[in-house]
KOLSE-996162 format. One record per residue (C-alpha): residue number from 1; residue in three letters; x, y, z. Coordinates in Angstrom, 3 decimals. Each point is the difference from the previous one (the first is absolute). Example, Ala and Ser with C-alpha at 12.3 -4.5 7.8 and 13.67 -1.06 7.14 Angstrom:
+------+------+----------+----------+----------+
: resi : resn :       px :       py :       pz :
+------+------+----------+----------+----------+
:    1 :  Ala :   12.300 :   -4.500 :    7.800 :
:    2 :  Ser :    1.370 :    3.440 :   -0.660 :
+------+------+----------+----------+----------+
END
This chain:
+------+------+----------+----------+----------+
: resi : resn :       px :       py :       pz :
+------+------+----------+----------+----------+
:    1 :  Met :  -19.082 :  -43.825 :  -14.105 :
:    2 :  Asn :    0.606 :   -3.351 :    1.322 :
:    3 :  Thr :    1.795 :   -0.235 :    3.291 :
:    4 :  Arg :    3.406 :   -0.964 :   -1.267 :
:    5 :  Ala :    0.199 :    2.931 :   -1.991 :
:    6 :  Leu :   -1.330 :    2.338 :    2.860 :
:    7 :  Ala :    2.654 :   -1.588 :    2.083 :
:    8 :  Ser :    3.107 :    0.628 :   -2.637 :
:    9 :  Gln :   -1.478 :    3.626 :   -0.378 :
:   10 :  Asn :   -0.245 :    0.696 :    3.865 :
:   11 :  Lys :    3.810 :   -1.518 :    0.104 :
:   12 :  Ile :    1.005 :    2.602 :   -2.820 :
:   13 :  Ile :   -1.803 :    2.648 :    1.828 :
:   14 :  Ala :    2.120 :   -1.078 :    3.236 :
:   15 :  Ala :    3.087 :   -0.315 :   -1.393 :
:   16 :  Leu :   -0.255 :    3.393 :   -1.686 :
:   17 :  Phe :   -0.262 :    1.601 :    3.425 :
:   18 :  Leu :    2.629 :   -2.252 :    1.663 :
:   19 :  Lys :    2.270 :    1.197 :   -2.558 :
:   20 :  Leu :   -1.108 :    3.660 :    0.232 :
:   21 :  Ala :    1.251 :   -0.406 :    3.626 :
:   22 :  Thr :    3.679 :   -0.161 :   -1.482 :
:   23 :  Glu :    0.090 :    1.688 :   -3.215 :
:   24 :  Pro :   -1.577 :    2.965 :   -2.163 :
:   25 :  Phe :   -3.259 :   -0.671 :   -1.976 :
:   26 :  Ser :    1.725 :    1.215 :   -2.983 :
:   27 :  Asp :    2.985 :   -2.579 :    0.128 :
:   28 :  Leu :   -2.249 :   -2.877 :    0.688 :
:   29 :  Thr :    0.473 :   -2.583 :   -2.631 :
:   30 :  Ile :   -3.203 :   -2.846 :   -1.219 :
:   31 :  Ala :    3.096 :   -2.573 :    0.543 :
:   32 :  Glu :    0.574 :    1.168 :    3.760 :
:   33 :  Ile :   -3.593 :    0.316 :    0.914 :
:   34 :  Ser :   -1.012 :   -3.530 :   -1.597 :
:   35 :  Ala :    3.016 :   -1.572 :    1.842 :
:   36 :  Ala :   -1.503 :    1.331 :    3.488 :
:   37 :  Ala :   -3.408 :   -1.347 :   -0.934 :
:   38 :  Gly :    1.231 :   -3.335 :   -0.637 :
:   39 :  Val :   -1.318 :    0.201 :   -3.770 :
:   40 :  Ser :    1.144 :   -0.003 :   -3.262 :
:   41 :  Arg :    0.392 :    3.149 :   -2.334 :
:   42 :  Lys :   -2.878 :   -1.877 :   -2.193 :
:   43 :  Thr :   -2.405 :    0.089 :    2.894 :
:   44 :  Phe :    0.577 :    3.704 :    0.893 :
:   45 :  Tyr :   -0.633 :    0.715 :   -3.666 :
:   46 :  Arg :   -3.030 :   -2.200 :    0.306 :
:   47 :  His :   -1.751 :    2.301 :    2.286 :
:   48 :  Phe :    1.983 :    3.226 :    0.062 :
:   49 :  Ser :    1.362 :    1.983 :   -3.443 :
:   50 :  Asn :    2.409 :    1.751 :    2.096 :
:   51 :  Lys :    0.817 :    1.426 :    3.827 :
:   52 :  Thr :   -2.432 :    2.572 :   -0.293 :
:   53 :  Ala :   -2.358 :   -2.465 :   -0.679 :
:   54 :  Val :    0.640 :   -1.988 :    3.266 :
:   55 :  Leu :   -0.250 :    3.687 :    2.017 :
:   56 :  Asn :   -3.410 :    0.522 :   -1.579 :
:   57 :  Cys :   -1.353 :   -3.103 :    0.747 :
:   58 :  Tyr :    1.185 :    0.085 :    3.861 :
:   59 :  Leu :   -1.562 :    3.376 :   -0.214 :
:   60 :  Lys :   -3.491 :   -1.200 :   -1.344 :
:   61 :  Gln :    0.059 :   -3.034 :    2.192 :
:   62 :  Thr :    0.200 :    2.114 :    3.251 :
:   63 :  Val :   -2.789 :    2.529 :   -1.312 :
:   64 :  Phe :   -2.081 :   -2.955 :   -0.691 :
:   65 :  Ala :    0.995 :   -1.155 :    3.887 :
:   66 :  Tyr :   -0.319 :    3.217 :    1.311 :
:   67 :  Phe :   -3.814 :    0.359 :   -1.134 :
:   68 :  Gln :   -0.510 :   -4.099 :    0.991 :
:   69 :  Gln :    0.922 :    1.141 :    3.590 :
:   70 :  Val :   -2.265 :    3.037 :   -0.222 :
:   71 :  Lys :   -2.590 :   -1.981 :   -0.689 :
:   72 :  Lys :    1.074 :   -2.714 :    2.590 :
:   73 :  Asp :    0.144 :    2.534 :    2.683 :
:   74 :  His :   -3.609 :    0.608 :   -0.586 :
:   75 :  Cys :    0.959 :    3.848 :   -0.751 :
:   76 :  Val :   -2.981 :    2.174 :    0.230 :
:   77 :  Thr :    1.096 :    3.625 :    1.022 :
:   78 :  Tyr :    2.878 :    2.072 :   -1.536 :
:   79 :  Lys :    1.968 :   -0.130 :    3.069 :
:   80 :  Glu :   -0.173 :   -4.056 :   -0.120 :
:   81 :  Val :    1.256 :    0.199 :   -3.377 :
:   82 :  Leu :    2.863 :    2.748 :    0.931 :
:   83 :  Ile :    1.178 :   -2.615 :    2.896 :
:   84 :  Ser :   -0.497 :   -2.993 :   -2.490 :
:   85 :  Phe :    2.136 :    1.950 :   -2.512 :
:   86 :  Phe :    2.896 :    0.680 :    2.534 :
:   87 :  Thr :   -0.039 :   -3.050 :    1.629 :
:   88 :  Phe :    0.309 :   -1.877 :   -3.643 :
:   89 :  Trp :    2.947 :    2.052 :   -1.005 :
:   90 :  Asn :    1.581 :   -0.165 :    3.013 :
:   91 :  Asn :    0.377 :   -3.596 :   -0.470 :
:   92 :  Glu :    1.464 :    0.785 :   -3.192 :
:   93 :  Tyr :    2.878 :    2.105 :    1.644 :
:   94 :  Asp :    2.908 :   -1.772 :   -0.764 :
:   95 :  Arg :   -0.803 :   -0.109 :   -3.622 :
:   96 :  Met :   -1.334 :    3.585 :   -0.390 :
:   97 :  Gln :    3.608 :    1.045 :    1.498 :
:   98 :  Leu :    2.035 :   -2.429 :   -2.422 :
:   99 :  Leu :   -2.170 :    2.074 :   -3.076 :
:  100 :  Lys :    0.952 :    3.406 :    1.700 :
:  101 :  Arg :    3.269 :   -0.859 :    0.069 :
:  102 :  Asn :   -0.117 :   -0.798 :   -3.460 :
:  103 :  Gln :   -1.629 :    3.353 :   -1.063 :
:  104 :  Leu :   -3.419 :   -1.959 :   -1.200 :
:  105 :  Leu :   -2.592 :    1.288 :    2.541 :
:  106 :  Met :   -1.383 :    2.716 :   -2.926 :
:  107 :  Tyr :    0.150 :   -3.014 :   -1.946 :
:  108 :  Thr :   -1.688 :   -2.060 :    2.741 :
:  109 :  Leu :   -3.007 :    3.189 :    0.881 :
:  110 :  Asn :   -0.467 :    0.043 :   -3.758 :
:  111 :  Leu :   -0.807 :   -3.446 :   -0.810 :
:  112 :  Gln :   -1.917 :   -0.609 :    3.356 :
:  113 :  Arg :   -2.398 :    3.005 :   -1.036 :
:  114 :  Glu :   -0.382 :   -1.348 :   -3.539 :
:  115 :  Tyr :   -1.460 :   -3.388 :    1.816 :
:  116 :  Ile :   -1.659 :    1.679 :    2.967 :
:  117 :  Val :   -1.964 :    2.305 :   -2.175 :
:  118 :  Ser :   -0.594 :   -3.114 :   -2.546 :
:  119 :  Ala :   -1.365 :   -2.128 :    3.027 :
:  120 :  Leu :   -1.915 :    2.973 :    1.861 :
:  121 :  Pro :   -3.304 :   -0.038 :   -2.032 :
:  122 :  Lys :   -0.295 :   -3.474 :    0.796 :
:  123 :  Gly :    0.487 :   -0.103 :    3.779 :
:  124 :  Asp :   -2.720 :   -0.090 :    2.283 :
:  125 :  Leu :    0.561 :    2.729 :    2.198 :
:  126 :  Ala :   -2.956 :    2.315 :    1.623 :
:  127 :  Trp :    1.515 :    2.969 :   -1.915 :
:  128 :  His :    0.722 :   -1.578 :   -3.302 :
:  129 :  Gln :   -3.477 :    0.714 :   -1.502 :
:  130 :  Asp :    0.722 :    2.044 :   -3.078 :
:  131 :  Phe :    3.467 :   -0.409 :   -0.830 :
:  132 :  Ser :   -0.225 :    2.562 :   -2.979 :
:  133 :  Thr :   -0.731 :    2.823 :    2.156 :
:  134 :  Glu :    2.938 :   -1.201 :    2.590 :
:  135 :  Leu :    2.777 :   -0.582 :   -1.970 :
:  136 :  Val :    1.803 :    3.179 :    1.056 :
:  137 :  Ile :   -0.664 :   -0.597 :    3.909 :
:  138 :  Asp :    1.427 :   -3.070 :   -0.005 :
:  139 :  Leu :    3.395 :    0.768 :   -2.170 :
:  140 :  Phe :    0.064 :    2.685 :    3.080 :
:  141 :  Ser :   -0.728 :   -2.779 :    2.536 :
:  142 :  Ile :    2.435 :   -2.316 :   -1.717 :
:  143 :  Gly :    2.835 :    2.647 :   -0.541 :
:  144 :  Gly :   -0.312 :    1.380 :    3.752 :
:  145 :  Leu :    0.535 :   -3.626 :    1.410 :
:  146 :  Trp :    2.988 :   -0.668 :   -1.729 :
:  147 :  Asn :    1.479 :    3.161 :    0.626 :
:  148 :  Val :   -0.729 :   -0.773 :    3.790 :
:  149 :  Tyr :    1.158 :   -3.827 :   -0.391 :
:  150 :  Phe :    3.390 :    1.148 :   -2.024 :
:  151 :  Tyr :    0.700 :    2.718 :    2.309 :
:  152 :  His :   -0.011 :   -2.455 :    2.582 :
:  153 :  Leu :    2.428 :   -2.189 :   -2.279 :
:  154 :  Asp :    2.145 :    2.915 :   -0.405 :
:  155 :  Lys :    0.419 :    1.078 :    3.533 :
:  156 :  Glu :    0.220 :   -3.816 :    1.289 :
:  157 :  Ile :   -2.849 :    1.075 :    2.697 :
:  158 :  Pro :   -2.359 :   -3.302 :    0.924 :
:  159 :  Leu :   -3.341 :    0.483 :   -1.422 :
:  160 :  Glu :   -2.647 :   -0.432 :    2.379 :
:  161 :  Pro :   -3.301 :   -0.518 :   -1.947 :
:  162 :  Gln :   -2.458 :    0.568 :    2.968 :
:  163 :  Phe :    1.918 :    3.447 :    0.658 :
:  164 :  Leu :    0.277 :    1.074 :   -3.833 :
:  165 :  Ala :   -3.704 :   -1.065 :   -0.545 :
:  166 :  Thr :   -1.179 :    2.132 :    3.024 :
:  167 :  Glu :    2.178 :    2.672 :   -0.723 :
:  168 :  Ile :   -1.253 :    0.472 :   -3.822 :
:  169 :  Val :   -3.847 :   -0.528 :    0.837 :
:  170 :  Asn :    0.253 :    2.722 :    2.423 :
:  171 :  Lys :    1.985 :    2.374 :   -1.873 :
:  172 :  Leu :   -2.640 :   -0.385 :   -3.042 :
:  173 :  Lys :   -2.724 :    0.412 :    2.503 :
:  174 :  Thr :    1.570 :    3.525 :    0.835 :
:  175 :  Phe :    0.595 :    0.904 :   -3.516 :
:  176 :  Thr :   -3.560 :   -0.446 :   -1.050 :
:  177 :  Gln :   -0.735 :    3.409 :    1.941 :
:  178 :  Tyr :    2.173 :    1.565 :   -2.511 :
:  179 :  Leu :   -1.520 :   -1.156 :   -3.228 :
:  180 :  Glu :   -2.023 :    2.702 :   -1.583 :
+------+------+----------+----------+----------+
END
């Protein structure tokens, strides 16, 4: 995709979230989103079939950006991945709050789980050696991390990535003694 097309796409995504700050997702129209983005409806439809497709694009972009961040952070340990996860999603806090306000968090979780699971076999983290035997534990991890993140969103408790990662790793170490 050329830079101009990508810029239009990103303007439309930003406009969707701008509009979500004042209007429910269900009430938003393509015309309103296009106007807020400063693009024509024709340009909107060149990139997206509907407003849900805009949301899907944002979610796919953020999952990709998250994996890029993990790579950039040179995460080797699970704790480092946890810190990267909570730090990254902490930066998306305002947008996630808007999705929460619009009852779109479950949709977000389902779509992101799909994107993450499809990306994991290509990941180069140390413990991703045989994806065919890791799917269940990866799904368990994804669900657990999102549960912690959504809890903090719901309670509007500030995320402290280092603390949360340490707490999770320590509890997992404690729980392993009961696995048998």
